[in-house]
Residue, then its C-alpha position, 0 to 999 in steps of 0.5 A: m421386345a421379349d414377352p414379359m408374361p412368362e417371367i411375370k407368371s413365374l414370379a406370381l407363382s413363386v409369391a403365391a407359394w410363399p405362405a405354403r413354404m413358410l407353413f410347410p418348409p420343404a424337408c429332405a426326403g431321406c431324413r426330414r431336415h429342411v432343404t431348399q426344394t421339395g423332394a431334394l436330399c440334404g448334403a448328408c443324405w445325398p452321398k448315401l445314394r448308390f447310383l447304378e452306373k456303367p459298366w453293366c450287363e446290357v440285359m439285366g442292368t447289373p453293374f460290373s466291377h470292370d468293363f468287359g465290353s458291351s457284349f458281355l452278359s451277366a451270369e443271370a442273363i445267360a442262365n435265366p434269360p428274362p422275358f423282357n428285353r432290358v431292365r435298368a434301375a437308377v439306384a441300389h435299394t439300400g439306405i436312403a433309396r429304400r426310405l424314398v421308396q417306402g415314403l412314396k409307396f406307404h406314406d403318400r409321398t407322391d411329391l417324390a415321384p417327379w424327383m425319382a423319375q429324373w434319376m430314372l431317366r438318367a439311368g434308362a436314357e436308351l430305354v426311354t429313347d426307344a420307347q413308344v409307350v410308358v406303362p405302369v405295373p398296375l395295382h388290383w382295384r381293391r388295393f388301389f381303393w385302399r391306398q388311393y394311388n398307385q406308386s408305379a403309376e405316379l412314377a410312370r406319369a412323371v417319366a412320360a411327362l419328362s420324356g414326352v413318351p405317351f403314358v398308357p396307364t390302363a394298358v395292363s390290368r391286374i385281374r387277380r389280387t395277389r399277396q404282398q411280395i414282402g417275405l416271399g422267396r423267389g419261387e413264391r414270388e413267381d407263383n404269387v403273380r403268375a397269370a395275375f395280369v392281362v391286356e384286355p382286348e380293348a387295350e391291345i390297340d395301345i400296345r400292339g406292335r409297339r415298344v413298351l417301357v414298363i415302370d415300377d418302383v423296385y426290381t427285386t427278383g423280377a417276378t412282377v415285371s416278368a409277369v407283366t411282360r408276358a401279359l404285354r407280349k400276349g397282348g401284341a407288344g413288339a418289345v418290352d423294356v423295364l425301368t425302375f427307381a431302385r434295384v435289389l442287387p444280386g446277393d442282397f435279396r433276403p426273403d426274411d427282410t420285412d423292408t424288402i419291397 
């Protein structure tokens, strides 16, 4: 006879959650309409997400309009090869996706992280399969003290929990407080984060010789994750891939856009 305890526990948890659901019914993460589950999108908002799909550049994850073969690389990957091996993102950073990012990053919506992580796992399945450790882009301690959480770490924690890959939140340290990247051009972003990250000697044991999966909320120009990658490489990482929730696609980046993360 099957053990009835798991079902009983599940039922008990559901009953215990009823008062909270009555007082605080789950709302659509995009427009705040009532939905059946926390973090879900309503029928009107779901079609507004642009999921990034193959065919894409095997290095940059930039979607192509046609399938040119797995060895075909984007102009960006050829002209300006990144320090990391591969980057993938779940959705384009427009509309509803931008609201989700802003909710997580600026409005304490950490409840969105597990849902966003599920979409990230779908987009970065091959990266997650190869990863040996998951590492978030760190915040400077002063910004962390002000915000009380790191949105990249929330996503990384969820990715690690769903995939079973070890989560190493302290592998990389942010040793220099940088300006917000909002409003900065490509060159300014690179200057802003140059030498801002380091792998402390005591943290090298966690990443030395391993394939590291770096997690961030948005890939804009790649300046931040490139700086983190260089720190990881210097600390002995064997290889580095990058996985983000959203991606500002080439041609969409506008430094004067105050909503660009």
